[in-house]
C-alpha positions as CSV (number, residue, x, y, z in Angstrom):
1,I,0.1,0.1,-0.1
2,V,1.5,3.3,-1.0
3,A,0.6,5.8,1.7
4,L,2.7,9.3,1.8
5,Y,2.1,12.4,3.0
6,N,4.7,15.1,2.4
7,K,7.3,12.4,1.1
8,K,7.0,10.2,4.3
9,V,5.2,6.9,4.4
10,I,2.1,6.8,7.0
11,P,2.6,3.8,9.0
12,C,-0.8,1.7,8.2
13,S,-2.1,-1.8,6.9
14,F,-5.0,-3.5,5.3
15,A,-5.4,-7.1,5.1
16,Q,-2.1,-7.8,6.6
17,V,-0.5,-5.7,3.6
18,P,1.9,-2.9,5.4
19,S,2.3,0.9,3.8
20,G,5.5,2.0,2.0
21,N,6.8,3.9,-0.8
22,L,7.3,0.9,-3.5
23,S,4.8,0.2,-5.9
24,Y,5.0,-1.9,-9.2
25,G,4.1,-1.4,-12.7
26,H,2.2,-3.5,-15.4
27,R,2.6,-6.9,-13.9
28,L,3.2,-8.4,-17.6
29,L,5.4,-5.7,-19.1
30,A,7.0,-3.9,-16.4
31,P,6.7,-5.9,-13.3
32,A,9.7,-4.6,-11.3
33,P,9.3,-2.4,-8.2
34,F,10.1,1.6,-8.4
35,K,10.2,4.0,-5.6
36,V,7.2,6.7,-4.8
37,A,8.2,10.2,-4.0
38,D,4.9,11.9,-4.5
39,F,2.0,11.7,-6.3
40,A,3.4,13.7,-9.7
41,S,6.6,11.4,-9.9
42,Y,4.0,8.6,-9.5
43,Q,1.7,9.7,-12.2
44,K,4.8,10.3,-14.8
45,E,6.6,6.8,-13.6
46,I,3.4,4.6,-13.7
47,R,2.8,5.6,-17.4
48,K,6.2,4.4,-18.3
49,R,5.6,1.0,-16.8
50,F,2.5,0.6,-19.1
51,I,-0.3,1.5,-16.7
52,L,-2.8,4.1,-17.2
53,I,-4.1,5.3,-13.7
54,D,-7.5,6.7,-15.2
55,P,-10.1,4.6,-16.1
56,S,-11.3,7.6,-18.3
57,E,-8.3,7.7,-20.4
58,R,-8.2,4.0,-20.8
59,Y,-12.2,4.5,-22.4
60,Q,-10.6,7.2,-24.6
61,K,-7.8,5.0,-25.8
62,I,-10.1,2.2,-26.5
63,K,-12.4,3.9,-28.3
64,K,-10.0,5.5,-30.9
65,E,-8.6,2.4,-31.4
66,I,-11.5,0.4,-32.3
67,G,-12.6,3.1,-34.5
68,Q,-9.2,3.4,-36.3
69,I,-9.6,-0.8,-36.5
70,A,-13.1,-0.4,-37.9
71,Q,-12.1,2.2,-40.4
72,K,-9.3,-0.3,-41.9
73,V,-11.8,-2.8,-42.4
74,S,-14.2,-0.7,-44.1
75,G,-16.4,-1.8,-40.9
76,T,-18.4,-0.1,-38.0
77,V,-18.5,-0.6,-34.3
78,E,-22.1,-0.6,-32.5
79,E,-22.1,2.4,-29.8
80,D,-21.9,0.2,-26.7
81,D,-20.8,2.5,-23.9
82,S,-21.3,-0.4,-21.2
83,L,-18.9,-2.4,-23.2
84,L,-16.2,-0.3,-23.7
85,W,-16.7,0.9,-19.5
86,R,-16.2,-3.2,-19.1
87,A,-13.0,-3.1,-21.5
88,A,-11.7,0.3,-19.6
89,Y,-12.1,-1.4,-16.1
90,S,-10.4,-4.6,-17.2
91,T,-7.1,-3.8,-18.4
92,E,-4.4,-1.2,-17.1
93,Y,-2.9,-0.2,-20.8
94,P,-5.6,-1.5,-22.9
95,E,-4.7,-2.4,-26.6
96,A,-6.9,-3.2,-29.7
97,I,-6.6,-5.9,-31.9
98,C,-8.7,-7.3,-34.9
99,G,-9.7,-11.1,-35.1
100,S,-11.6,-13.2,-37.7
101,F,-13.9,-15.9,-37.6
102,D,-15.6,-18.5,-40.3
103,V,-17.8,-16.9,-42.6
104,A,-19.7,-19.4,-42.7
105,S,-20.9,-18.3,-39.0
106,L,-22.6,-15.1,-40.8
107,S,-25.7,-17.6,-41.3
108,I,-26.5,-17.2,-37.7
109,P,-28.8,-14.3,-36.8
110,K,-26.7,-11.1,-36.1
111,E,-28.0,-11.1,-32.6
112,I,-26.9,-14.0,-31.9
113,I,-23.0,-13.6,-33.0
114,S,-22.9,-9.8,-31.3
115,T,-24.4,-11.7,-28.0
116,A,-21.9,-14.2,-28.1
117,M,-19.1,-11.7,-28.6
118,K,-19.9,-9.2,-26.1
119,E,-21.6,-11.1,-23.3
120,H,-19.1,-14.1,-23.4
121,Q,-15.8,-12.8,-24.7
122,G,-16.1,-8.8,-24.2
123,Y,-15.6,-8.3,-27.8
124,F,-16.5,-5.9,-30.0
125,P,-18.4,-7.1,-33.1
126,L,-17.8,-5.2,-36.5
127,G,-21.0,-4.4,-38.7
128,A,-20.9,-4.0,-42.5
129,G,-22.5,-1.4,-44.7
130,A,-26.1,-1.2,-45.4
131,A,-25.5,-2.3,-49.1
132,S,-28.0,-4.7,-51.1
133,G,-27.0,-7.9,-50.9
134,A,-24.3,-7.6,-48.3
135,P,-24.2,-9.2,-44.9
136,T,-25.1,-7.0,-42.1
137,M,-22.0,-8.2,-40.0
138,L,-18.3,-8.4,-40.9
139,P,-16.3,-11.8,-40.1
140,H,-14.1,-9.6,-37.8
141,F,-14.2,-8.7,-34.3
142,I,-12.2,-6.4,-32.0
143,A,-10.6,-7.6,-28.6
144,V,-9.1,-5.6,-26.2
145,L,-6.0,-6.9,-24.5
146,N,-4.0,-6.0,-21.3
147,N,-0.9,-7.0,-23.3
148,K,0.9,-6.4,-26.5
149,D,0.5,-9.0,-29.1
150,K,3.6,-8.9,-31.1
151,N,3.3,-12.6,-32.8
152,K,-0.7,-12.8,-32.5
153,T,-0.6,-15.5,-30.3
154,I,-3.3,-13.8,-28.3
155,Q,-5.3,-13.2,-31.3
156,K,-5.4,-16.8,-32.3
157,G,-6.2,-17.6,-28.9
158,C,-9.1,-15.2,-29.3
159,E,-10.2,-16.8,-32.5
160,R,-10.2,-20.2,-31.4
161,V,-12.3,-19.2,-28.4
162,L,-14.8,-17.3,-30.5
163,K,-14.8,-20.2,-32.6
164,A,-16.2,-22.8,-30.3
165,R,-18.6,-20.0,-29.0
166,L,-20.1,-19.5,-32.5
167,S,-20.3,-23.1,-33.2
168,D,-22.1,-23.9,-30.2
169,A,-24.3,-21.1,-31.1
170,R,-25.0,-22.3,-34.5
171,F,-25.6,-25.7,-33.4
172,Y,-28.4,-24.3,-30.8
173,F,-30.0,-21.9,-33.5
174,E,-30.1,-24.8,-36.1
175,E,-31.9,-27.3,-33.5
176,D,-34.5,-24.4,-32.3
177,C,-35.2,-24.0,-36.0
178,K,-36.7,-27.5,-36.2
179,K,-39.5,-26.7,-34.0
180,S,-41.9,-23.8,-34.6
181,L,-42.6,-21.3,-31.8
182,A,-46.2,-22.3,-31.8
183,D,-45.4,-26.0,-31.1
184,R,-43.1,-24.8,-28.0
185,V,-45.9,-23.4,-26.1
186,P,-46.8,-26.6,-24.5
187,D,-43.3,-26.9,-22.8
188,L,-43.9,-23.9,-21.0
189,K,-46.3,-25.9,-18.8
190,G,-43.0,-27.4,-17.3
191,V,-41.2,-24.0,-16.6
192,S,-42.3,-22.5,-13.3
193,F,-42.8,-18.8,-13.2
194,Q,-43.5,-18.7,-9.4
195,E,-44.2,-21.3,-7.2
196,K,-47.5,-19.9,-6.1
197,L,-48.4,-18.1,-9.7
198,G,-48.0,-21.3,-12.0
199,T,-46.0,-22.1,-14.9
200,L,-45.0,-19.7,-17.6
201,Y,-47.8,-21.2,-19.6
202,D,-50.3,-19.9,-17.1
203,K,-48.7,-16.5,-17.2
204,T,-48.8,-16.6,-20.9
205,Q,-52.7,-17.7,-20.9
206,R,-53.1,-14.5,-18.2
207,L,-51.3,-12.6,-20.8
208,V,-53.5,-13.4,-23.5
209,T,-56.5,-12.4,-21.9
210,L,-55.6,-9.2,-20.2
211,S,-53.9,-8.3,-23.3
212,K,-57.1,-8.9,-25.5
213,F,-59.0,-7.1,-23.0
214,I,-56.5,-3.6,-23.8
215,A,-56.7,-4.4,-27.5
216,Q,-60.4,-5.1,-27.7
217,K,-61.1,-1.5,-25.7
218,I,-58.7,0.1,-28.3
219,D,-60.2,-1.1,-31.2
220,S,-63.7,-0.4,-29.8
221,L,-62.7,3.3,-29.5
222,T,-61.3,3.7,-32.9
223,G,-64.8,3.2,-34.6
224,A,-65.7,6.6,-33.1
225,G,-62.4,8.4,-33.2
226,A,-59.3,7.6,-31.1
227,P,-55.9,9.0,-30.6
228,T,-53.0,8.8,-33.0
229,A,-50.9,5.5,-32.1
230,G,-47.8,8.0,-32.6
231,A,-45.9,8.1,-29.4
232,R,-44.6,10.9,-27.4
233,E,-41.6,11.4,-25.0
234,S,-42.5,13.0,-21.8
235,G,-39.7,15.1,-20.2
236,R,-38.6,18.6,-19.9
237,S,-34.6,17.2,-20.4
238,R,-34.8,17.0,-24.3
239,D,-37.3,19.6,-24.8
240,S,-37.0,22.3,-22.1
241,D,-36.9,25.3,-25.0
242,R,-40.3,24.4,-26.6
243,S,-43.8,24.4,-25.4
244,P,-45.7,20.9,-24.8
245,S,-47.7,21.5,-27.6
246,E,-45.0,21.3,-29.7
247,C,-43.2,18.5,-27.9
248,G,-46.3,16.5,-28.8
249,V,-48.1,16.4,-24.9
250,G,-51.6,16.9,-26.6
251,G,-53.0,16.3,-30.1
252,A,-56.7,15.7,-31.2
253,W,-57.8,12.5,-31.0
254,E,-57.6,10.8,-34.5
255,R,-59.0,7.6,-36.1
256,S,-55.8,5.6,-36.3
257,A,-55.0,2.5,-38.7
258,Q,-52.5,1.1,-36.2
259,A,-55.1,0.7,-33.5
260,T,-57.7,-1.1,-36.0
261,T,-55.6,-4.0,-36.6
262,S,-54.6,-4.0,-32.8
263,L,-56.8,-6.9,-31.7
264,E,-55.8,-9.4,-34.2
265,E,-52.2,-8.7,-34.0
266,V,-52.2,-9.2,-30.4
267,K,-54.1,-12.3,-30.4
268,R,-51.5,-13.8,-33.2
269,I,-48.8,-12.9,-30.9
270,A,-49.6,-12.8,-27.4
271,P,-49.8,-17.1,-27.1
272,L,-46.3,-16.9,-28.3
273,C,-44.4,-14.4,-26.2
274,K,-42.6,-16.6,-23.7
275,A,-42.2,-19.5,-25.8
276,D,-38.6,-19.1,-26.9
277,L,-37.6,-19.0,-22.8
278,V,-37.8,-22.9,-23.8
279,T,-35.2,-22.8,-26.9
280,G,-31.6,-23.8,-26.5
281,I,-30.6,-20.2,-27.5
282,V,-32.4,-18.7,-24.7
283,R,-30.8,-21.0,-22.4
284,E,-27.5,-20.2,-23.6
285,F,-28.0,-16.6,-24.0
286,P,-30.7,-15.5,-21.8
287,S,-30.6,-11.7,-22.8
288,L,-31.7,-13.0,-26.2
289,Q,-35.1,-13.6,-24.5
290,G,-38.0,-11.7,-27.0
291,V,-35.2,-11.2,-29.6
292,M,-35.0,-14.9,-30.7
293,G,-39.1,-15.2,-30.6
294,R,-39.0,-12.4,-32.9
295,I,-36.4,-14.2,-35.2
296,L,-38.5,-17.5,-35.5
297,V,-41.5,-15.7,-36.1
298,D,-39.9,-13.8,-38.6
299,R,-38.6,-16.8,-40.5
300,N,-42.4,-17.7,-41.2
301,A,-42.9,-14.5,-43.0
302,E,-44.7,-13.0,-40.2
303,N,-44.0,-10.0,-38.0
304,G,-42.5,-10.8,-34.6
305,Q,-41.2,-7.4,-33.6
306,A,-44.0,-7.3,-30.6
307,I,-42.7,-10.3,-29.1
308,Q,-39.4,-8.9,-28.7
309,E,-40.8,-5.5,-27.5
310,H,-43.0,-6.8,-25.0
311,Y,-40.1,-7.0,-22.8
312,Q,-39.2,-3.1,-22.9
313,P,-38.3,-1.1,-21.6
314,R,-36.2,-3.5,-19.5
315,F,-34.2,-0.6,-18.0
316,S,-33.7,3.1,-17.4
317,G,-33.3,4.6,-21.1
318,D,-33.9,1.4,-22.8
319,A,-36.0,1.5,-26.1
320,M,-39.6,1.8,-25.6
321,P,-41.8,-0.6,-27.5
322,A,-42.4,1.2,-31.1
323,S,-45.6,-1.0,-32.2
324,L,-48.8,-0.9,-30.6
325,S,-49.1,-4.5,-30.3
326,G,-45.9,-4.3,-28.6
327,Q,-47.1,-1.9,-26.0
328,I,-49.8,-3.8,-25.4
329,L,-48.1,-6.9,-24.5
330,S,-45.5,-5.2,-22.7
331,I,-48.3,-3.3,-20.2
332,A,-50.2,-6.6,-19.8
333,D,-46.8,-8.6,-19.2
334,K,-45.7,-6.2,-16.3
335,L,-49.1,-6.0,-15.1
336,D,-49.3,-9.4,-14.6
337,S,-46.0,-9.7,-12.6
338,I,-46.9,-7.0,-10.5
339,V,-50.0,-7.8,-9.3
340,G,-49.4,-11.4,-8.9
341,C,-46.6,-10.6,-6.6
342,F,-48.5,-8.3,-4.7
343,G,-51.5,-10.6,-4.3
344,I,-49.4,-13.2,-2.6
345,G,-47.1,-10.7,-0.6
346,V,-43.9,-10.8,-2.6
347,I,-43.8,-6.9,-2.2
348,P,-40.4,-5.0,-2.8
349,T,-38.7,-3.6,0.1
350,G,-35.9,-1.1,0.6
351,S,-33.2,-4.0,-0.2
352,E,-35.0,-6.7,-2.1
353,D,-37.0,-6.5,-5.2
354,P,-36.1,-10.1,-6.7
355,Y,-38.9,-9.5,-9.5
356,A,-37.6,-6.2,-10.3
357,L,-41.0,-4.9,-10.0
358,R,-40.0,-1.3,-9.4
359,R,-38.5,-1.5,-13.0
360,Q,-41.2,-3.1,-14.5
361,G,-43.8,-0.6,-12.9
362,V,-41.9,2.7,-14.5
363,G,-41.4,0.7,-17.6
364,L,-45.6,0.3,-17.5
365,I,-46.2,4.0,-16.7
366,Q,-43.9,5.3,-19.4
367,I,-45.7,3.2,-22.1
368,L,-49.0,4.4,-20.8
369,G,-47.8,8.1,-20.6
370,M,-46.0,7.9,-24.2
371,N,-49.0,6.9,-26.5
372,P,-52.5,8.8,-26.8
373,I,-54.3,5.8,-27.2
374,F,-53.6,4.7,-23.5
375,R,-55.4,7.6,-22.5
376,P,-58.8,6.0,-21.6
377,F,-57.0,3.5,-19.5
378,F,-57.2,3.7,-15.6
379,L,-55.2,2.3,-13.2
380,P,-58.1,0.6,-11.4
381,D,-59.7,-0.8,-14.3
382,L,-56.6,-2.3,-15.4
383,I,-55.5,-3.8,-12.2
384,Q,-59.1,-5.1,-11.3
385,E,-58.9,-7.3,-15.1
386,S,-55.5,-8.5,-14.2
387,V,-57.0,-9.8,-10.6
388,R,-60.0,-11.7,-12.8
389,C,-57.2,-13.3,-14.8
390,F,-55.4,-14.8,-11.5
391,E,-59.3,-16.0,-10.2
392,N,-60.2,-17.6,-13.7
393,Q,-57.0,-19.7,-13.2
394,K,-58.1,-20.4,-9.4
395,I,-55.0,-18.8,-8.1
396,V,-55.8,-17.8,-4.5
397,F,-54.3,-14.5,-3.5
398,K,-52.9,-13.8,0.1
399,I,-54.5,-10.2,0.1
400,N,-56.7,-8.2,-2.5
401,P,-53.8,-6.5,-4.2
402,T,-55.7,-3.4,-5.8
403,L,-55.0,-0.6,-3.5
404,G,-51.6,-1.8,-3.2
405,V,-50.6,-2.1,-6.8
406,A,-52.4,1.3,-7.3
407,A,-50.3,3.1,-4.6
408,F,-47.2,1.3,-5.6
409,L,-47.8,2.5,-9.5
410,K,-48.6,6.3,-8.1
411,G,-44.9,6.1,-6.7
412,R,-43.6,4.8,-9.9
413,I,-45.2,7.7,-11.5
414,A,-43.7,10.1,-9.2
415,S,-40.2,8.3,-9.5
416,H,-40.4,8.5,-13.5
417,L,-41.2,12.2,-12.9
418,Q,-37.9,12.6,-10.4
419,L,-35.8,11.3,-13.5
420,K,-37.4,13.7,-15.8
421,L,-36.1,16.4,-13.2
422,V,-39.7,17.7,-12.8
423,R,-39.9,19.6,-9.3
424,Y,-41.3,17.9,-6.6
425,D,-44.0,20.3,-5.8
426,I,-45.2,19.7,-9.3
427,I,-45.1,16.0,-8.8
428,D,-47.1,16.4,-5.7
429,T,-49.4,18.6,-7.4
430,V,-50.5,16.2,-10.3
431,L,-50.5,13.1,-8.1
432,T,-52.9,14.7,-5.7
433,N,-56.6,14.0,-6.7
434,K,-58.9,16.2,-4.8
435,T,-62.0,15.4,-7.3
436,L,-62.0,11.5,-6.6
437,I,-62.4,10.8,-10.1
438,P,-59.7,8.6,-11.6
439,V,-57.2,9.9,-13.5
440,P,-55.3,8.2,-16.5
441,P,-51.4,8.0,-16.1
442,Y,-51.4,9.4,-19.5
443,D,-53.1,12.6,-18.4
444,I,-50.8,12.8,-15.4
445,L,-47.7,13.0,-17.1
446,A,-49.0,15.1,-20.0
447,L,-50.1,17.6,-16.7
448,A,-46.6,17.4,-15.2
449,E,-44.9,18.2,-18.5
450,A,-47.2,20.8,-19.2
451,L,-46.7,22.3,-15.9
452,S,-42.9,22.1,-15.9
453,Y,-43.2,24.6,-19.0
454,F,-45.5,26.7,-17.7
455,S,-43.6,26.8,-14.1
456,E,-41.1,28.8,-16.1
457,K,-43.4,31.6,-17.0
458,S,-43.5,35.1,-14.9
459,L,-47.3,35.0,-14.4
460,F,-47.2,31.0,-12.8
461,N,-46.5,32.0,-9.4
462,P,-49.0,35.2,-9.0
463,L,-51.5,33.1,-10.4
464,I,-50.8,30.1,-8.1
465,T,-51.1,32.7,-5.1
466,S,-54.5,33.9,-6.4
467,Y,-55.6,30.5,-6.5
468,K,-54.3,29.5,-2.9
469,R,-56.0,32.8,-1.8
470,A,-59.6,32.0,-3.2
471,A,-59.2,28.5,-1.4
472,R,-58.3,29.8,1.6
473,I,-61.3,32.0,1.8
474,L,-63.8,28.9,1.0
475,V,-65.7,27.0,3.9
476,T,-65.2,23.3,3.2
477,G,-68.5,21.9,1.7
478,F,-69.6,25.3,0.7
479,N,-71.4,24.8,-2.6
480,T,-73.8,27.5,-3.4
481,K,-74.5,28.2,-7.2
482,V,-73.8,31.6,-8.7
483,N,-76.8,34.1,-9.1
484,P,-75.4,36.8,-11.3
485,A,-78.8,38.8,-10.4
486,L,-76.9,39.4,-7.2
487,F,-74.0,40.9,-8.5
488,T,-73.5,44.5,-7.4
489,N,-70.2,45.4,-9.1
490,N,-69.3,45.1,-12.5
491,V,-66.0,43.7,-11.4
492,E,-68.0,40.4,-10.4
493,S,-69.7,40.5,-13.8
494,V,-66.3,40.7,-15.5
495,L,-65.0,37.9,-13.4
496,W,-68.0,35.8,-13.9
497,S,-67.5,36.3,-18.0
498,F,-64.1,35.4,-17.7
499,I,-65.1,32.2,-15.8
500,L,-67.5,30.8,-18.1
501,K,-65.2,31.1,-21.1
502,A,-62.2,29.6,-19.1
503,V,-64.8,26.7,-18.4
504,K,-65.6,26.3,-21.8
505,D,-61.9,26.4,-23.1
506,V,-60.8,24.3,-20.7
507,D,-63.4,21.7,-21.7
508,V,-62.5,21.8,-25.1
509,H,-58.7,21.6,-24.1
510,Y,-59.0,18.8,-22.0
511,E,-60.7,16.6,-24.4
512,K,-57.7,16.8,-26.7
513,S,-55.3,16.2,-23.9
514,D,-53.8,19.6,-24.6
515,F,-52.8,20.5,-21.0
516,A,-50.7,23.3,-22.1
517,S,-54.0,25.1,-23.5
518,V,-55.6,24.2,-20.4
519,L,-53.1,25.9,-18.3
520,E,-53.4,28.9,-20.4
521,A,-57.1,29.1,-20.3
522,L,-56.9,29.0,-16.3
523,A,-54.4,31.9,-16.6
524,T,-56.8,34.1,-18.5
525,L,-58.5,34.3,-14.8
526,Y,-55.5,35.8,-12.9
527,T,-56.5,39.6,-13.9
528,P,-59.7,39.7,-13.4
529,L,-59.7,37.5,-10.4
530,N,-57.0,39.7,-9.2
531,Q,-59.2,42.9,-9.6
532,F,-62.3,40.9,-8.1
533,F,-59.8,40.8,-4.9
534,T,-58.9,44.5,-5.2
535,D,-62.1,46.1,-5.6
536,V,-64.5,43.5,-3.8
537,L,-65.0,42.7,-0.4
538,V,-65.9,38.9,-0.3
539,M,-67.3,39.0,2.9
540,D,-70.1,41.4,2.7
541,P,-72.1,42.1,5.7
542,N,-75.3,40.9,3.2
543,E,-75.2,36.9,3.6
544,E,-76.9,36.4,-0.1
545,I,-74.0,38.9,-1.6
546,R,-71.6,37.4,0.7
547,K,-72.1,33.7,-0.4
548,N,-72.7,34.5,-4.1
549,R,-69.4,35.9,-3.9
550,M,-67.8,32.6,-2.4
551,A,-69.5,30.9,-5.3
552,L,-67.6,32.7,-7.4
553,L,-64.6,31.8,-6.0
554,R,-65.7,28.2,-5.6
555,V,-66.2,27.7,-9.5
556,V,-62.6,29.2,-10.0
557,V,-61.1,26.6,-7.5
558,N,-63.1,23.8,-8.7
559,L,-61.6,24.6,-12.1
560,F,-58.2,24.2,-11.1
561,D,-58.8,21.2,-8.7
562,R,-60.0,19.0,-11.7
563,F,-56.3,18.9,-12.5
564,G,-54.7,18.4,-9.0
565,D,-53.8,20.2,-5.9
566,F,-52.4,23.5,-6.7
567,S,-52.2,24.8,-3.1
568,K,-48.7,22.4,-3.2
569,I,-47.2,24.5,-5.4
570,Q,-44.4,26.2,-3.7
571,D,-44.0,30.1,-3.6
572,G,-41.0,31.4,-5.7
573,G,-40.7,27.5,-7.0
574,V,-38.2,24.9,-5.8
575,I,-36.0,22.6,-7.5
């Protein structure tokens, strides 16, 4: 242990290793010890001995060298930051080399070749150009060594190991192709999903039922006009300089050609979603679950994209399902796991989450919030339908999971918004339901995005202050109707006319899920409301006039309360 202060050794030890002023270079290229005087000299001397102590420097060296190698063979390297860092932390003085493998192995799908290289060996696959008829991969790879390979001995060893890996992969793939995905479905009866929740076959049947329920609801909506199936990406970090309308928060409900085929597509794909879990390839390369299913379906000239997509998103930052069928199946799959685990008491704790329910919950919320076609879907309805799927299989729950799952998913909404850098008071506002009318996740996320944008405007804080003032004046349970005949001041009439217009505009914009315009409509009340507080005594001695003025404020407050609890907005804003 090198431990120095002011060029003197600090006496200490760890794991019976004493401190001193001796260090060593690369164990193969410069193993001899050398004395360390101070950190500056250490940096200089250790570099001479083939050790780069800064991981970022190793990362950049690897990235540069693999780019140069790819250019030499007219190939491309897929961006893979995790693999680059893996190589950087596995070496002290990285050296990239190029190896080759048998062209015959290119008959295996590129996903399998790439996975064999990356996961098992830590190699970088090389892609080819997209020219017509050309293979999508080159019969080359890049390995990152922690040594110099003057005689290509290490390169030959890397090639030999990869040859064996690809030979095994080719065998498994060819064997898997002998049996269709549909013929593999019964094999799922022999694979347990969870002891109390049945087999993967049982889960598949629930997935079929729940996804069919979702698809049928979507198809029924398309007859009278449904939202577009185009996705939106919620979040300020990427679009903070644009309004929510420009970012795709709102948008009129239009008929979707994609939606009209969702039911038939889901009925075709849902039974096959888990069947690739019993293939040899997935047993050898578990990360290819879904991918192998898509490959096998595609080989039969059918579209298996949704099989791969139903696992997405698998982690933070992962791609979202692009197809509507993939989105539907992903919702059903994730909800089934969450509801089932909550029902048998397997609930995530601070330290344990064996079924990755938190991750699945965030993924579920992301999908429900990305596509306006899911706007009519409320969490209680989806949860109850999932519970019915378990009941149909005679699976007995320890507890009714409905309330627990709803609260859990509410927490996942908060987590998702926090990752999007939404202010915590805005999160509290949109997650507090004062009307007791269920709010779909799509609306919650869209409103949070719109509020985040609107909060940066100068009018935001004064508007919220006026709302809070109105809310404080009102008595709980006060519900008198406004009577214009009791107005005694023109300011009251002006406020009432603005209220009527705002109510109409809010309804129109809400139907379109255009929350940016909803907030703009609410903002029109600021000036007449502020003037009302200035010129009118709300607590008039005349009881009828007093109640009528309070009724005006009740309409204003109720209009805000439709969308959350704006009293939770902090004065001056918070981060």
